[in-house]
N, C-alpha and C positions, 0 to 999 in steps of 0.2 A: 539494508532496508528491504521491505517487502510490500509489494502491491498485493494485498490479500483480498480475494474476491469470494464472497459467499456464493455457494453452489446453487442456491435457489433464488428465484425472482424476488425482488428486483436486482439481484446480483450486486449487493452492496459492497463497496470497497471500504476497508477499515482505515480510519484516520484516528490519530491521537492528538490531544492538546497537552503539550508538555507542561509539567508542574511549574508553578511560578517561582519556586525556590531554587530551581536548577541554574547552574552557572552558565551553561550554553543554551541559547535559544529559549529562555523561559517564556511560557505562555503561548508559544507558537504552535501552529497546526503542522503536523507532519505525518509521515507513515511510520509504522512500527519499525524499529531498527536501532542498531548501535554498534559498538566496537566488538572486535573479536576477543574472545576470552581464551586463555591458555588451553582449556579442554576442548574447544571447538575443533572439529576435524576439517572444516572448510567454511567458505563464506555462506553457502546455502544453509548449513547447520546453524551458523550464527544468526541468519535471518529468522529461521524457525524458532530458535531459542528466544530471541528478542520478542517475537510474536507471542510466545507463551508468557514471558515475563511481564510484558507491558499490558496485554489485554486478555490473558488467560486462555488463548487458543492453543491447544496442545498440538504437538507435531504429528500425532497419530491421526488427526482429522484434517491435516493440511498436506497438499501435494504441490511440490514445486513443478511448474509447467513451463517456465521460461526464465530467461535472464536478459536484462537490458544492458546496454553499454555502460561501462564504468564512467562516472562523472567526477570531475575534480572540483572540489570546493576550496577556493583560495581567497575569497573575499573576507570572510569573518574568521574561519578556521582553516587549517591546512590539512585536509584529509581527502581521501578518495572514497566514493560510495559505489558499490556494485549492487544495484537493485535486482531483486528477484520477483517473479510473478508466481503467486500460489493461489490455488482454489481450495477453499476450506468449507467444511460442513458448518452450517449456521449453528451458532452457540451464543450464549450470553457473553457479552464483553465484560470482563472483570478487570478493572484497571488496578495497577500497582500505584498507590498514591505517592510513593517515593519517586516515581518517574513521570506519572501522568495525572493531569487534573480531570481528564475525561476522555471518552472515546465515542465515535459516531460513525455512521455509514453514509456514503454518497453513492447513489445508484450508478452502476457502470455506464448506462446509457447517457447519463448527465455528463460524465467525464469524456466519453468518446465524442459526443455531439459538440461539446465545448471546444475541443481541440487544443485549447490553451495557447493560441498564437501570441498573446500578450504576456504569457507566463503568469496568469492570475486566474483563479477560479473562485467566484463568490457563490456560496451555497448556504442557504438558511442562516444568513447573518455571519457566516464565517468566511474568512479570507485565506485562501490557500495560495501561497506565493513562494518565491525563493527557490531553494533547492528542491523542495517537494513539487513545485509546479514544473520545474525542469524535468524531474523524473516522470511526472504525468505526461508532459509533452512528448518525451521519448516513448512512453507507453502507447500514447495515441498514434504516433507515427508508425510504430511497429504494428499496431492493431490494424491501421488502415492499409498498410502494405500487405496485409493478409497473413503473414507468417504467425504472428502472435495470436491473432484471432483464431486461426486454425488449430493452434495448440491449446487454447482455452476452451472453445465451444464444446468439444466432446466431454468435458468435465462438468459442464453446467447441466442442471435439470430443467427441462422445459416444462412449465406448469400448465401448458395448453391454453393459457389466457394471455399472460404477458409475453411468453415465448422468447426465444433467442433470435428470431428472425429479424427484429429491428436493431440488432446489434451489428 
């Protein structure tokens, strides 16, 4: 999975709504991501490939700037998830309808301020919970500890109005 942050204000983080016909987690809100394919050379490449396949953001406009701890999902499925953090050039989100029903952005500030202590984020009528909320909680923890913030901020463009100072 990848926490993909648009490089320009309001520094939107990309989310997808999974297609209703999917076997696993239909209709749920998540981050772009999926399983390793035989041609993938590593987990970071898998994350960028999934970002391209699910929402049309090409690897050439994306830079991996961090990696979060691997999370184990044992409640519904039995798999491990290694989330990456990427900064991407803003572009139109073009969903793959075989995987996604939609895609949307949540401002980075909203996520950082929420902190997700209850592992739920409500945003514009959407409920982000479960494994996605756990990943966001890890993201916010790493952000507030400073290391991830320092890795991401140099890649963001300050528009002089919104600015990165409130992050």
